[in-house]
C-alpha positions in Angstrom: 131.7 145.6 81.6 131.5 144.0 85.0 134.9 142.4 84.7 136.4 145.6 83.5 134.9 147.4 86.5 136.0 144.8 89.1 139.5 143.9 87.7 140.8 147.0 85.9 138.9 150.3 86.4 139.8 152.9 89.0 137.4 153.5 91.9 134.3 155.3 90.8 133.6 153.5 87.5 130.0 153.0 86.7 130.5 150.6 83.8 129.8 147.6 85.9 126.5 149.0 87.1 125.5 149.9 83.6 126.4 146.3 82.5 124.0 145.0 85.1 121.3 147.4 84.1 121.7 146.2 80.5 121.4 142.6 81.6 118.2 143.4 83.5 116.7 144.8 80.3 117.8 141.7 78.4 116.6 139.4 81.1 113.2 141.0 81.3 112.8 140.8 77.6 113.8 137.2 77.2 111.8 135.9 80.2 108.6 137.8 79.1 109.0 136.6 75.5 109.2 133.0 76.6 106.1 133.3 78.8 104.1 135.1 76.1 105.0 132.4 73.6 103.7 129.8 76.0 100.5 131.7 76.3 100.1 131.6 72.5 100.0 127.8 72.3 96.6 126.3 71.6 96.8 123.9 74.6 98.2 126.5 76.9 97.9 125.5 80.6 99.0 128.3 82.9 99.7 126.1 85.9 101.9 123.7 83.8 103.7 126.7 82.2 104.4 128.2 85.6 105.6 124.9 87.1 107.9 124.4 84.1 109.2 128.0 84.4 110.2 127.6 88.0 111.7 124.1 87.5 113.8 125.2 84.4 115.0 128.3 86.3 116.0 126.1 89.3 117.9 123.7 87.0 119.8 126.6 85.4 120.4 128.9 88.3 120.6 127.0 91.6 123.3 124.3 91.1 126.3 126.6 90.4 125.0 129.3 92.8 124.7 127.0 95.7 128.0 125.3 94.7 129.6 128.8 95.1 128.0 129.3 98.5 129.1 125.8 99.6 132.7 126.6 98.6 132.6 130.0 100.4 131.2 128.3 103.5 133.7 125.4 103.4 136.8 127.7 103.3 135.2 130.7 105.0 136.4 132.8 102.1 136.8 136.5 103.2 135.0 135.7 106.4 131.7 135.3 104.6 130.5 132.2 106.4 128.5 134.0 109.0 125.9 135.6 106.7 125.4 132.9 104.1 121.8 132.4 105.0 120.9 135.8 103.5 122.6 134.8 100.2 121.0 131.3 100.3 117.6 132.8 100.6 118.4 135.3 97.7 118.2 138.3 100.0 121.7 139.5 99.4 120.4 142.9 98.2 118.6 143.4 101.5 121.7 142.3 103.5 123.9 144.9 101.9 121.2 147.6 102.0 120.6 147.1 105.7 124.3 147.2 106.5 125.0 150.0 104.0 128.4 148.5 103.2 129.8 145.9 100.8 130.8 143.3 103.5 131.6 140.6 102.7 132.8 141.9 99.3 133.4 138.4 97.8 129.6 137.9 97.6 128.6 141.5 96.8 127.7 140.7 93.2 124.9 138.4 94.4 122.7 141.4 95.0 121.8 141.4 91.3 121.2 137.7 91.3 118.8 138.2 94.3 117.0 140.9 92.3 116.6 138.5 89.4 115.3 135.7 91.6 112.8 138.1 93.3 111.7 139.1 89.8 111.3 135.5 88.7 109.0 134.7 91.7 106.5 137.4 90.9 106.7 138.2 87.2 105.5 134.9 85.7 102.3 135.2 87.7 101.6 138.5 85.9 102.4 137.3 82.4 100.7 133.9 82.7 97.6 134.8 84.6 96.8 138.4 84.0 94.4 139.2 81.1 96.6 139.8 78.1 95.2 143.3 77.4 96.3 144.3 80.9 99.9 143.2 80.6 101.2 146.3 78.8 99.4 148.7 81.3 100.9 146.7 84.2 104.3 147.1 82.7 103.9 150.8 82.4 102.6 151.1 85.9 105.6 149.2 87.3 108.1 151.3 85.4 106.3 154.5 86.6 106.4 153.3 90.2 110.1 152.5 89.8 110.8 156.0 88.4 108.8 157.6 91.2 110.9 155.6 93.7 114.0 157.3 92.4 112.7 160.8 93.0 111.9 159.8 96.6 115.5 159.3 97.6 116.7 162.9 97.3 114.3 163.6 100.1 116.1 161.2 102.4 119.3 163.2 102.4 122.5 161.2 102.4 122.9 158.5 99.6 122.9 154.9 100.8 123.3 151.5 99.2 119.5 150.9 99.7 118.6 153.3 96.9 120.2 151.0 94.3 119.7 147.6 96.0 116.1 147.5 96.9 113.9 145.8 94.2 112.1 149.0 92.9 115.5 150.4 91.9 115.8 147.7 89.2 112.2 147.1 88.2 112.4 149.9 85.6 115.1 148.1 83.7 113.6 144.6 84.0 110.1 145.7 83.1 111.3 148.0 80.3 112.7 144.8 78.7 109.3 143.1 79.4 107.5 145.9 77.8 109.7 145.5 74.7 108.7 141.8 74.6 105.0 142.7 74.8 105.4 145.3 72.0 107.4 142.8 69.8 104.6 140.2 70.3 102.4 142.6 68.3 104.7 144.3 65.8 108.4 144.7 64.8 107.9 148.5 64.2 109.6 150.7 66.7 107.3 153.2 68.5 107.9 156.8 67.3 109.1 158.0 70.8 111.9 155.4 70.7 113.0 156.4 67.3 113.1 160.1 68.3 114.5 159.8 71.8 117.3 157.2 71.7 119.9 159.6 70.2 119.4 162.5 72.7 119.0 160.0 75.6 122.3 158.4 74.6 123.9 161.8 74.6 122.4 162.6 78.0 123.7 159.3 79.4 127.2 160.1 78.2 127.0 163.6 79.8 125.7 162.2 83.1 128.4 159.5 83.2 131.1 162.1 82.5 129.8 164.2 85.4 130.1 161.2 87.8 133.6 162.3 88.9 132.8 166.1 88.9 132.3 167.9 92.2 128.7 169.1 92.5 126.4 170.4 95.2 124.0 167.7 96.7 121.0 168.7 94.7 122.8 168.4 91.3 124.5 165.2 92.5 121.0 163.6 93.0 119.9 164.9 89.6 123.0 163.4 88.0 122.4 160.1 89.7 118.8 159.9 88.5 120.0 160.8 85.0 122.6 158.1 85.0 120.0 155.6 86.0 117.2 156.6 83.6 118.8 158.0 80.4 120.4 154.7 79.3 117.1 152.8 79.5 115.7 153.7 76.1 119.1 153.1 74.3 119.4 149.7 76.1 115.9 148.7 75.0 116.8 149.7 71.4 120.0 147.7 71.6 118.3 144.5 72.9 115.5 144.9 70.4 117.9 145.3 67.5 120.0 142.3 68.6 116.9 140.1 68.9 116.0 140.9 65.3 119.5 140.2 64.0 122.2 142.8 63.5 123.6 143.4 60.1 127.2 144.2 59.1 130.5 143.7 60.8 129.1 144.0 64.3 126.5 141.4 63.7 129.1 139.0 62.3 131.3 139.7 65.3 128.6 138.7 67.7 128.1 135.4 65.9 131.7 134.4 66.0 132.0 131.0 67.8 134.3 132.5 70.5 131.7 135.3 71.3 128.9 132.8 71.3 130.9 130.5 73.7 131.5 133.4 76.1 127.8 134.1 76.1 127.0 130.5 76.8 129.1 130.6 80.0 128.3 134.2 80.9 126.3 133.2 84.0 129.4 131.3 85.4 131.6 134.2 84.5 129.5 136.6 86.5 129.0 134.1 89.4 132.6 133.0 89.8 134.7 136.1 89.1 134.8 137.6 92.7 135.7 134.1 94.0 138.5 133.9 91.4 139.7 137.4 92.4 139.9 136.5 96.0 141.9 133.3 95.2 144.4 134.9 92.9 145.1 137.7 95.4 145.8 135.1 98.0 148.1 133.4 95.5 150.0 136.6 94.7 153.3 135.2 96.0 153.2 132.5 93.2 152.0 134.9 90.4 154.8 136.8 88.6 152.7 139.9 87.9 150.8 142.2 90.2 147.2 141.0 90.8 146.8 142.6 94.2 145.7 145.9 92.7 143.4 147.1 90.0 145.2 147.1 86.6 146.0 145.3 83.4 147.7 142.4 85.1 144.8 141.7 87.3 142.4 142.1 84.4 144.3 139.6 82.2 145.0 137.0 84.9 141.6 137.3 86.5 139.6 137.2 83.3 141.6 134.2 82.0 141.1 132.3 85.2 137.4 133.2 85.4 136.8 132.0 81.8 138.6 128.7 82.5 136.5 128.1 85.7 133.3 129.1 84.0 134.0 126.8 81.0 134.9 123.8 83.1 131.7 124.4 85.2 129.6 124.6 82.1 131.0 121.5 80.5 131.2 119.2 83.5 128.4 120.5 85.7 125.9 123.0 84.3 125.3 121.6 80.8 124.3 118.1 81.9 121.8 119.6 84.3 120.6 122.1 81.8 119.7 119.2 79.4 117.2 118.0 82.0 115.0 121.0 81.1 113.6 119.1 78.1 111.5 117.1 80.6 109.7 120.3 81.6 108.3 121.9 78.4 106.3 125.1 78.8 103.6 123.5 76.6 102.7 119.8 76.8 103.5 117.4 74.0 101.0 117.5 71.2 100.1 121.2 71.3 100.8 123.6 68.6 101.2 127.4 68.5 98.8 130.1 67.3 101.8 132.2 66.3 102.7 132.3 62.6 104.5 129.2 61.5 106.3 131.0 58.7 110.1 131.2 59.0 112.2 134.3 59.1 115.8 134.6 58.0 118.3 135.9 60.5 119.9 139.0 58.9 123.0 138.5 60.9 123.6 134.9 60.4 121.5 133.8 57.5 119.9 130.9 59.4 116.3 129.9 59.2 114.3 130.0 62.4 110.6 129.6 63.3 108.9 132.9 64.1 107.3 131.5 67.2 110.3 129.8 68.8 113.4 130.0 66.7 112.8 126.7 65.0 112.2 124.5 68.0 108.7 123.0 67.9 106.4 123.4 70.8 105.3 119.8 70.4 108.6 118.1 70.6 111.0 120.3 72.6 108.9 122.9 74.4 109.7 126.6 73.9 113.4 127.3 73.5 114.9 128.8 76.6 116.6 131.9 75.3 117.7 132.8 78.8 119.6 129.5 79.3 122.9 131.2 79.4 
């Protein structure tokens, strides 16, 4: 969705933003599930789990991210050298919010990575140290605060980038995914309100997205913006929950194809590198026989192909060897076992056995599997 938005779509598309919102739900779910599984181990040590979380995240996220910043600094790509300290400190969202413009554009996608990192700093403290009975109420309180934040912005008058880039604007999606993980730690049964609401909310999301290009008075435009942000949340939660349980049928088989799994494995690199690739192919336009200087099919094909190549090379030669070091930082120390059921479930989509507590990887030998590795 992001590549479509940045390489192909006409101005005004919201698919890329929706893709990021979906990723936030997925990220909140996976991170919270890993931390809750760590808490379920008999020899759970919160300080060790917290240290391991931060070290594993650093191994996965920092090397390619700072390699990109180093390359941008070295060649001063799109004149971005002067503000790299904001991006190096994972404050990109504040940089763009304060300036209220996407300059430099080549690093504008790092706003979402900054949101993620800010979430990573605070959220493990909640999940690992708060009394377990308080976690769900905390999630609900954070989502409620985020929703209230959205209704504040119509009072400010003119829309600005800050309304979408400050952390409260994304906490609803991240913590909605976390709330799904908390619910799934208790039962696989969907709440009644999810079962009843996802169809009308999906319909509402389609309507609000369709209205994006329609001319409306300011009050209705604010209402449409709030609707576009909020109405997809429940459908996204349902999608993430269904995928985590295993999808049946043709769609499930499609998502388990080796090519799709490989794309998922390098997805962080795809997102991280694609604006850099776009800048470089535009500069190389004289040597490219098709038009990549403007949005369109040629840019989409060339840009996506080049991005996939760069992301794959980065994964094989750089990211994967570093990622393997995470085995030295298990969430639960060797010799512990889990309180969670040890029975195995069968994936409905792929027919593979996995352990209910950690998809078949023992806590004792490997630590909890890092579902968010890619």
